[in-house]
N, C-alpha and C positions, 0 to 999 in steps of 0.2 A: 781797476779791473776792466771796466767797460771800454776804456781807451785802448788797452792791450788787446782785447777781443776784437775791436774794430780794426786795428792795425793788422792783426792776424788774418782776419777775414779778407781785407783788402789785398794782402800779400798772396793768399790762396787764390783769390779771383784773378790776380795778375798772372800767376803760374798757370792756371787753367786756360786763360786767354792765350798765352804764349804757346802752350801745348796745342790748343785748337788751331791757331794760325800755322804752326809748324806742320801739323798733320794735313791740313787742307791746302796749304801753300808752301810746300817744302822749298828750301833754298836751292838755287841753281847748283847743280853738281851733286845734290844729295842722292843717296841711293834710291833708285826708283823701285816700284813694285815688281820689276821684272828681273831682280837678281835671281840667281839659280834656284834658291829655296822657294821663291815666289812664282816661278814659272810653273804653269799647270801641266798636267799630263792628261790630254784629251784622248789618249789611246792611239792605236796604230793608224798611220796615214793610209787612206784608201788608195788603191791603184788608179792610174789614169785609165779610164775605160771608154770604149766606143768613140774614140777620137776620130773625127772625120779626116783630119789632115794635120800634119806637123809642119810648122814653119820654122825657119832658121836652124834646121838640124834634123837629125834622125829621131825616130820615136824613142821616148824615154819610158822607163818604168820605175816605180818606187823601189823595186828590188835592185835595179841597176844603180840606184842612187844611194844605197845603204853605205854608210861611212861618210856621207856628205851632209852638210847642213843645207836644207832645201827651203826656199821661200816659194810658196805657190800663191800666185796673184790672179784671182778671178776678176775679169774685166770684160767690157764690151766697148767697141770703138766709137760709139756715138754717145756714150755716157759722160757728161761733163765732170762728174765726180771721179770717174775712172781716169779721165784725161789729166786731171790735176794730180793724181797720185803717180802717174807713170814716170815723171822725172825723178821722183824719190826712189822708185823701184830700180830704175836704170842706174842711178847713182850707187845704190847698194851692190848691184851686179858688178859695175866697173870697179868699185872699191874692194870688194871681198871675193871675187871669183877666183883669184889666185891663192886664196887662203882656205878654199874648200866650200864656198857658198855656191849653190846652184839655184838660179832663179828660173822658174817655169811659169810663164803666163798661160792662163787657161781662158781663152776667149769664148765666152758663152753668150750667144746673141739674145738681145731683148726683142729686136724687131726682125722681120723677114729679110730685109736687105743686109742685115749684119751676118746672115748665114752664108753669103757668097764668099768663096775663098779669095777671089780677086779683091774684094773690098777689105777683107781682113789683111791680105798681103799689102795692099796700099796703105792701110793704117799703120802697119808695122814699120813700113818705110817712112811714112810721114812723122811718126813719133820716134824714129831712129832706135827701135828696139833691137838689140843684138842677141838677146837670150832666146831660148826655145819658146815657142808659143804653140799650144795645143788648141785645135779648133773643136770645141765641144758642142756641136750643133744639136745633139740628141739629149743634152743635159745629164748624161750618165755620170760624169765626174762631178758635176755640180751637185747632183742628188747624193752621190756617195759621200761627199764632204758635208752634206747637210746645209749647203749654202742657200741663202735666201735673198741676199742683197748684193748689188754691185757698188763699189768694189769690196772684195773680201780678201784678206791676206791670212795665210796659214804658215806658221814657221815650224819646221820639222827638224828634230835632232838627228844625230848620226845613227841612232838605232831605229829610225823610221817612225818615231812617235811625235804626234802633234803637241807642241809645247806652248804655242801662243796663237790666238785668233784675234783678228781685228776687222771690224766692219766699218766702211766709210773712209772719209778723209781723216787726216790728222794722226796723232800717236807716232809721229815719225821718229822722234828722239828715242822713245821707249822701244820701238821696233828695232832700231839700229843697235841699241844697247843689248837687246836680247840676241840679235845676230852675233855681236861680238862675244857675248858670254857663251853661246853655244859653240862658236868656233874655237874659243879658248878651252872648252871642256875636253879637247883632245879626241883622238879616234876611239 
């Protein structure tokens, strides 16, 4: 009986170990925590407000973007963490713009020299950004979104609701998966 109990305990320990490893280190291609049921609803996306200048296109509003999936990227041109995320944001814009994704960069300065429109325009050219960029020198849009850190990304569904937030670098695969899921959800 003791031998059977020992084997049973060892088998249960093995099952728990496998379950623990699967939950903490899911296999590549496993369903991430961003499938539609897991996407949060953070409420309606705030309007772009008190924007000093729009670069790469006309002024946008959340109302005019209804029906589109919108990625709002808060960044500033002298932040190394922001600079490292820009290639990913640009890739998503290029890959999904024809499927209904709109990317809006919101440049919110950290330092005084980052408030200069010519410096922002030069950074947009240097980083080859082709999507619209709002210059939020007064921090009105920053505050409306409750943003506290650079970079911060907000993913908004077709109904204008924030469905995903991410602060800092990384989370690129999960963000792209959420973009695809929101685009697939239809109008």
